[in-house]
C-alpha positions as CSV (number, residue, x, y, z in Angstrom):
1,X,340.5,179.8,151.2
2,X,343.3,182.3,153.8
3,X,344.8,179.9,155.8
4,X,343.9,180.7,159.3
5,X,346.3,181.6,162.1
6,X,345.5,177.9,164.4
7,X,347.4,175.8,161.5
8,X,350.1,177.8,161.2
9,X,350.8,178.5,164.9
10,X,350.1,174.4,164.9
11,X,352.5,173.7,162.1
12,X,355.3,175.9,164.0
13,X,354.9,174.0,166.9
14,X,355.0,170.5,165.1
15,X,358.2,171.9,163.6
16,X,359.6,172.8,167.0
17,X,358.5,169.2,168.8
18,X,359.9,167.5,165.6
19,X,363.3,169.1,166.5
20,X,363.1,168.2,169.7
21,X,363.0,164.8,169.0
22,X,365.6,164.5,167.1
23,X,367.9,165.7,169.6
24,X,366.6,163.3,171.8
25,X,367.4,160.2,169.4
26,X,370.8,162.0,168.4
27,X,371.6,162.8,172.3
28,X,370.7,158.8,172.8
29,X,373.1,157.6,170.2
30,X,370.2,156.1,168.1
31,X,369.7,156.0,164.3
32,X,365.9,156.6,162.6
33,X,366.3,153.1,162.0
34,X,366.4,151.9,165.7
35,X,363.6,154.6,167.4
36,X,361.4,153.6,164.4
37,X,361.8,149.9,165.2
38,X,361.1,150.7,168.9
39,X,357.7,152.5,168.0
40,X,356.7,149.9,165.4
41,X,356.8,152.7,162.2
42,X,358.6,153.0,159.8
43,X,361.9,155.1,159.6
44,X,360.5,157.6,157.3
45,X,357.4,157.6,159.5
46,X,359.8,158.6,162.0
47,X,361.6,161.4,159.6
48,X,358.3,163.0,158.9
49,X,357.7,163.6,162.8
50,X,361.0,164.9,163.3
51,X,360.5,167.3,160.4
52,X,356.8,168.5,161.4
53,X,356.0,167.4,158.0
54,X,353.4,164.9,160.1
55,X,351.1,165.5,163.4
56,X,352.1,163.2,166.1
57,X,349.1,162.2,168.2
58,X,349.1,162.7,172.0
59,X,349.6,158.8,172.4
60,X,352.5,158.9,169.8
61,X,354.6,161.6,171.6
62,X,354.2,159.8,175.0
63,X,355.5,156.6,173.6
64,X,358.4,158.7,171.7
65,X,359.1,160.5,175.3
66,X,359.1,157.0,177.0
67,X,361.6,155.8,174.6
68,X,364.2,158.2,175.6
69,X,362.9,158.7,179.3
70,X,361.1,161.6,179.3
71,X,357.9,163.3,179.7
72,X,355.6,164.4,177.3
73,X,356.1,168.0,178.8
74,X,359.4,168.2,178.0
75,X,358.9,167.9,174.1
76,X,357.1,171.5,174.1
77,X,360.3,173.4,176.4
78,X,361.4,174.9,173.2
79,X,358.3,176.8,171.9
80,X,358.7,180.2,172.1
81,X,356.7,181.9,175.0
82,X,354.8,184.4,172.2
83,X,354.2,181.1,169.9
84,X,352.8,179.3,173.4
85,X,350.6,182.7,173.7
86,X,349.1,182.4,170.5
87,X,348.4,178.6,171.1
88,X,346.4,180.3,174.8
89,X,344.7,182.7,172.8
90,X,343.2,180.3,170.0
91,X,342.5,177.5,172.8
92,X,340.8,179.5,174.8
93,X,338.7,181.2,172.3
94,X,334.8,182.1,173.5
95,X,332.2,180.3,171.9
96,X,328.9,182.6,171.5
97,X,327.0,181.2,174.5
98,X,330.2,182.3,176.4
99,X,330.4,185.6,174.5
100,X,327.1,186.4,175.5
101,X,327.1,185.6,178.8
102,X,330.1,188.0,178.9
103,X,328.3,190.8,177.2
104,X,325.1,190.8,179.4
105,X,327.1,190.6,182.9
106,X,329.2,193.8,181.6
107,X,326.0,195.6,181.0
108,X,325.0,194.8,184.9
109,X,325.9,198.5,186.8
110,X,325.3,197.6,190.2
111,X,328.5,195.9,191.5
112,X,326.6,194.3,194.5
113,X,324.5,192.5,191.9
114,X,327.5,191.8,189.9
115,X,329.5,190.6,192.7
116,X,326.4,188.1,193.9
117,X,325.9,186.9,190.2
118,X,329.8,185.9,189.8
119,X,329.9,184.6,193.2
120,X,326.5,182.2,192.0
121,X,328.6,181.2,189.1
122,X,331.4,180.2,191.1
123,X,329.4,178.1,193.4
124,X,327.6,176.2,190.2
125,X,330.8,175.6,188.7
126,X,332.1,173.7,191.7
127,X,335.2,176.1,192.0
128,X,334.0,177.6,195.3
129,X,331.5,176.3,198.0
130,X,329.2,178.7,199.4
131,X,330.2,180.4,202.7
132,X,328.6,179.9,205.6
133,X,326.8,182.9,207.7
């Protein structure tokens, strides 16, 4: 079965985040054993996190960042922009209903009608309150 792009990108990000964690640990002058004990995991598990071979859950990443006085978003600072853009494209892939809505909206030729429907959708979604006349 062919590998999908999302899993390849995810593994690359896992490696980058792992390298960041390793750098944080080394900068703090701590061993894998010391950090693992603070987290309540084995040093082998921490090795796998640092290598990017085991995925880190959001909660665990929060705990790791906290160990070093860091914020979670700092773990992603070294993710290159092109890779981050691929993640955005994967995460924002529209579902079938959204694609159909888009096709139907694009088929409208009356610009006033398009503007009215666009405003209605914004209002219904709570992104914009209706203007008083």
